[in-house]
C-alpha positions as CSV (number, residue, x, y, z in Angstrom):
1,X,-20.2,-16.3,17.7
2,X,-21.0,-17.5,14.1
3,X,-19.1,-15.8,11.3
4,X,-19.4,-17.0,7.7
5,X,-22.6,-19.0,8.0
6,X,-24.4,-21.9,9.6
7,X,-24.4,-25.4,8.2
8,X,-28.2,-25.3,7.9
9,X,-28.3,-22.0,6.1
10,X,-25.7,-21.9,3.4
11,X,-27.6,-19.0,1.7
12,X,-27.1,-16.7,4.6
13,X,-24.0,-14.9,3.3
14,X,-25.5,-13.4,0.2
15,X,-24.5,-9.8,-0.1
16,X,-27.0,-7.0,-0.5
17,X,-25.0,-4.0,-1.6
18,X,-26.9,-0.9,-2.7
19,X,-26.9,-0.5,-6.5
20,X,-27.1,3.1,-7.8
21,X,-28.8,3.4,-11.2
22,X,-28.2,6.5,-13.3
23,X,-31.4,8.0,-14.8
24,X,-30.7,8.6,-18.5
25,X,-32.9,10.6,-21.0
26,X,-35.0,8.7,-23.4
27,X,-33.1,7.9,-26.7
28,X,-34.0,9.8,-29.8
29,X,-35.5,7.9,-32.8
30,X,-32.1,7.9,-34.5
31,X,-30.4,6.6,-31.4
32,X,-33.0,3.9,-31.1
33,X,-32.5,2.8,-34.7
34,X,-28.8,2.7,-34.3
35,X,-28.8,1.1,-30.9
36,X,-27.3,-2.4,-30.6
37,X,-29.0,-5.0,-28.5
38,X,-27.3,-5.8,-25.2
39,X,-27.0,-9.5,-24.7
40,X,-27.1,-10.5,-21.0
41,X,-26.1,-14.1,-20.2
42,X,-28.4,-15.5,-17.5
43,X,-26.6,-17.5,-14.8
44,X,-26.7,-21.3,-15.3
45,X,-27.9,-23.1,-12.3
46,X,-26.4,-26.6,-12.4
47,X,-25.2,-28.4,-9.3
48,X,-21.9,-30.1,-10.0
49,X,-23.4,-33.4,-8.6
50,X,-26.8,-32.8,-10.1
51,X,-28.6,-35.9,-11.4
52,X,-32.0,-34.3,-12.2
53,X,-33.2,-31.1,-13.8
54,X,-36.4,-29.1,-13.7
55,X,-37.7,-25.9,-15.4
56,X,-38.4,-23.3,-12.8
57,X,-39.7,-20.1,-14.3
58,X,-37.4,-19.2,-17.2
59,X,-34.5,-21.2,-15.8
60,X,-33.5,-24.9,-16.2
61,X,-32.2,-25.9,-12.8
62,X,-30.0,-28.9,-12.4
63,X,-30.1,-30.2,-8.8
64,X,-28.6,-32.8,-6.6
65,X,-31.2,-35.3,-5.4
66,X,-31.0,-37.9,-2.6
67,X,-33.3,-40.1,-0.6
68,X,-33.0,-39.6,3.1
69,X,-34.5,-40.8,6.4
70,X,-36.7,-37.8,6.9
71,X,-40.4,-37.0,7.1
72,X,-40.6,-34.2,4.5
73,X,-39.0,-32.9,1.4
74,X,-36.0,-30.6,2.1
75,X,-34.3,-27.9,0.0
76,X,-30.8,-26.4,0.6
77,X,-29.4,-23.7,-1.7
78,X,-25.6,-23.2,-1.4
79,X,-22.7,-22.0,-3.6
80,X,-22.9,-25.3,-5.6
81,X,-26.6,-24.9,-6.3
82,X,-29.7,-26.7,-5.2
83,X,-29.8,-29.9,-3.2
84,X,-33.1,-31.7,-2.6
85,X,-33.6,-34.5,-0.2
86,X,-36.8,-36.5,0.2
87,X,-38.2,-39.6,2.0
88,X,-38.0,-42.9,0.2
89,X,-41.7,-43.2,0.0
90,X,-42.3,-39.8,-1.8
91,X,-42.8,-40.1,-5.6
92,X,-40.6,-38.0,-7.9
93,X,-43.8,-36.3,-9.2
94,X,-44.5,-35.1,-5.7
95,X,-40.9,-33.8,-5.4
96,X,-41.3,-31.8,-8.6
97,X,-44.6,-30.4,-7.4
98,X,-42.9,-29.2,-4.2
99,X,-40.1,-27.7,-6.3
100,X,-42.6,-25.7,-8.4
101,X,-44.4,-24.6,-5.3
102,X,-41.1,-23.2,-3.9
103,X,-39.8,-22.0,-7.3
104,X,-39.8,-18.3,-6.3
105,X,-37.8,-18.9,-3.2
106,X,-35.4,-21.3,-4.9
107,X,-34.6,-19.0,-7.8
108,X,-34.1,-16.0,-5.4
109,X,-31.6,-18.0,-3.4
110,X,-29.9,-19.3,-6.5
111,X,-29.4,-15.8,-7.8
112,X,-28.1,-14.7,-4.4
113,X,-25.6,-17.5,-4.3
114,X,-24.5,-16.8,-7.9
115,X,-23.8,-13.2,-6.9
116,X,-22.0,-14.3,-3.8
117,X,-19.9,-16.8,-5.8
118,X,-18.9,-13.9,-8.1
119,X,-17.9,-11.8,-5.1
120,X,-15.9,-14.6,-3.6
121,X,-14.1,-15.1,-6.9
122,X,-13.3,-11.4,-7.1
123,X,-12.1,-11.6,-3.4
124,X,-9.4,-14.1,-4.2
125,X,-6.0,-12.6,-3.4
126,X,-3.2,-12.8,-6.1
127,X,-0.1,-12.6,-4.0
128,X,2.1,-10.2,-5.9
129,X,3.6,-6.7,-5.8
130,X,0.7,-4.2,-5.8
131,X,-2.1,-6.4,-4.5
132,X,-4.5,-4.8,-2.1
133,X,-6.1,-6.0,1.2
134,X,-8.5,-4.6,3.7
135,X,-6.8,-3.6,7.0
136,X,-8.8,-2.1,9.9
137,X,-11.5,-1.0,7.4
138,X,-9.0,0.6,5.0
139,X,-7.3,-0.6,1.8
140,X,-3.6,-1.3,2.1
141,X,-1.3,-1.9,-1.0
142,X,1.3,-4.6,-0.7
143,X,4.7,-3.5,-2.1
144,X,7.7,-5.8,-2.4
145,X,10.9,-4.0,-1.3
146,X,14.0,-6.0,-0.7
147,X,15.6,-3.0,1.1
148,X,13.1,-3.4,3.9
149,X,13.6,-5.6,6.9
150,X,10.5,-7.6,7.8
151,X,7.2,-5.8,7.1
152,X,6.5,-2.1,7.6
153,X,3.3,-0.2,7.3
154,X,3.6,3.3,5.9
155,X,0.9,6.0,6.0
156,X,0.6,8.6,3.3
157,X,-1.4,11.5,4.7
158,X,-1.1,13.3,1.3
159,X,-2.4,10.5,-0.9
160,X,-4.6,11.4,-3.9
161,X,-8.4,11.0,-3.8
162,X,-9.2,7.4,-4.6
163,X,-5.7,6.2,-3.9
164,X,-5.2,4.1,-0.7
165,X,-3.1,6.0,1.9
166,X,-1.7,2.8,3.4
167,X,1.2,0.9,1.9
168,X,2.6,-2.3,3.4
169,X,6.3,-2.7,2.5
170,X,7.3,-6.3,2.6
171,X,11.0,-7.2,2.7
172,X,11.0,-9.6,-0.3
173,X,12.4,-9.4,-3.8
174,X,10.2,-9.0,-6.9
175,X,11.0,-12.7,-7.6
176,X,9.3,-13.9,-4.4
177,X,6.8,-16.7,-4.7
178,X,3.1,-16.2,-3.9
179,X,3.6,-18.5,-0.9
180,X,6.4,-16.4,0.5
181,X,4.4,-13.1,0.1
182,X,1.3,-14.7,1.7
183,X,3.2,-16.0,4.6
184,X,4.9,-12.7,5.3
185,X,1.7,-10.6,5.1
186,X,-0.4,-13.1,7.0
187,X,2.1,-13.3,9.8
188,X,2.1,-9.5,10.0
189,X,-1.7,-9.3,10.0
190,X,-1.8,-11.9,12.9
191,X,0.6,-9.9,14.9
192,X,-1.5,-6.7,14.4
193,X,-4.6,-8.7,15.3
194,X,-3.1,-9.7,18.6
195,X,-2.0,-6.2,19.4
196,X,-5.4,-4.7,18.6
197,X,-7.4,-7.4,20.4
198,X,-5.3,-7.0,23.5
199,X,-5.8,-3.3,23.5
200,X,-9.6,-3.6,22.9
201,X,-10.0,-6.3,25.6
202,X,-8.1,-4.0,28.0
203,X,-10.5,-1.2,27.2
204,X,-13.8,-3.1,27.5
205,X,-13.1,-5.7,30.2
206,X,-13.0,-3.2,33.1
207,X,-16.2,-1.5,31.8
208,X,-18.0,-4.8,31.8
209,X,-16.5,-5.9,35.1
210,X,-14.8,-9.0,33.7
211,X,-11.3,-10.3,33.5
212,X,-9.7,-12.1,30.5
213,X,-7.5,-14.9,31.8
214,X,-6.2,-15.9,28.4
215,X,-6.5,-14.4,25.0
216,X,-5.7,-16.4,21.9
217,X,-6.1,-16.1,18.1
218,X,-8.4,-18.3,16.1
219,X,-8.4,-19.3,12.5
220,X,-11.8,-20.9,12.6
221,X,-13.8,-21.0,9.4
222,X,-17.2,-20.5,10.9
223,X,-16.8,-18.5,14.1
224,X,-15.5,-15.0,14.9
225,X,-14.9,-15.7,18.5
226,X,-15.6,-17.7,21.6
227,X,-15.4,-17.4,25.3
228,X,-15.4,-19.9,28.2
229,X,-16.4,-19.7,31.8
230,X,-12.7,-20.0,32.8
231,X,-12.1,-16.5,31.3
232,X,-10.4,-17.8,28.1
233,X,-11.3,-15.7,25.0
234,X,-10.5,-16.7,21.4
235,X,-10.8,-14.2,18.6
236,X,-10.5,-14.8,14.8
237,X,-7.5,-13.0,13.5
238,X,-9.3,-12.2,10.3
239,X,-11.3,-9.6,12.2
240,X,-8.2,-7.4,11.6
241,X,-9.7,-6.7,8.1
242,X,-12.7,-4.9,9.6
243,X,-12.9,-1.3,10.9
244,X,-12.5,-0.9,14.7
245,X,-16.2,-0.6,15.5
246,X,-16.8,-4.1,14.1
247,X,-13.8,-5.4,16.1
248,X,-15.2,-3.7,19.2
249,X,-18.5,-5.4,18.7
250,X,-17.0,-8.9,18.5
251,X,-14.7,-8.2,21.5
252,X,-17.6,-6.9,23.6
253,X,-19.8,-9.9,22.5
254,X,-17.3,-12.4,23.8
255,X,-16.5,-10.4,27.0
256,X,-20.2,-10.2,27.7
257,X,-20.3,-14.0,27.6
258,X,-18.0,-14.0,30.7
259,X,-21.0,-12.6,32.5
260,X,-23.9,-14.2,30.6
261,X,-23.0,-17.6,29.0
262,X,-26.0,-17.4,26.7
263,X,-27.8,-15.2,24.2
264,X,-30.6,-14.1,26.5
265,X,-32.0,-10.6,26.7
266,X,-29.8,-10.1,29.7
267,X,-26.8,-10.9,27.6
268,X,-27.7,-8.3,24.9
269,X,-28.3,-5.7,27.6
270,X,-24.7,-6.3,28.8
271,X,-23.5,-5.7,25.2
272,X,-25.7,-2.7,24.8
273,X,-24.4,-1.2,28.1
274,X,-21.1,-0.3,26.4
275,X,-22.1,-0.4,22.7
276,X,-25.6,1.2,22.4
277,X,-25.6,0.9,18.6
278,X,-24.0,-2.6,18.3
279,X,-26.6,-3.7,15.7
280,X,-24.9,-1.5,13.1
281,X,-21.5,-3.2,13.6
282,X,-23.2,-6.6,13.7
283,X,-24.8,-5.9,10.3
284,X,-21.4,-4.9,8.8
285,X,-19.9,-8.1,10.1
286,X,-22.5,-10.2,8.4
287,X,-22.4,-8.4,5.1
288,X,-18.6,-8.3,4.4
289,X,-16.8,-10.7,2.1
290,X,-13.3,-11.1,3.2
291,X,-10.3,-11.7,0.9
292,X,-9.7,-15.4,0.2
293,X,-6.1,-16.2,1.0
294,X,-6.0,-19.7,-0.4
């Protein structure tokens, strides 16, 4: 099961969060006279290996260009920007005409990737006392506490509104390095992932009429899980960041493969037999940006 994207579709992971816009009353004449202009910096679309540039709409787009053994002009928009490949016999003028024809699509994908890059940057974890992480769909605060042995999760049922109720006490001093904190927290998350996955497999396997012969954790960058005809199931430990319904969807997806080793309509009916609304969890799985540990 694919997770964070396919090689042929790097723009797939753009996030589409709802934006709530407040409706404000029209300003008075005095307010309008005193209002200061708001300067908004437009994103700069420049591929780090870009050799060529073209004006598309109101944007100057620097793109990476290469000649390739292909029959048509190809466009790929990723986090780095726009890549263009073209057959050797196609003139540069024809390439630029194709770019202008696809300008709307290219600019839309560039904006989506720019927003995604900002979200990924914001998701980078600074491993220190007080950092936060998603755990089973909730926010947990990491607290360094040398008095604690190992790692302990505490739940505060009386937490204030807007304050996470989960605290993860890590038995390290305040002087611990980022690497030490990351290793301790990541090891704990992996242990929790195995515990939860075993529990959910034990819940769904009998309902699907399958048996898991071996369950193992995966750290794959591009797959949430996999299953083989031998009954071996691998699940990405990073799923522990998601709420339980999303984990259940991935577990069910892989267990269903033990009956249908494909993605046919019969396969999806197997999934639907135990998760009638699995599409909702699948959508959440595709939309989420996970914390970047490195």
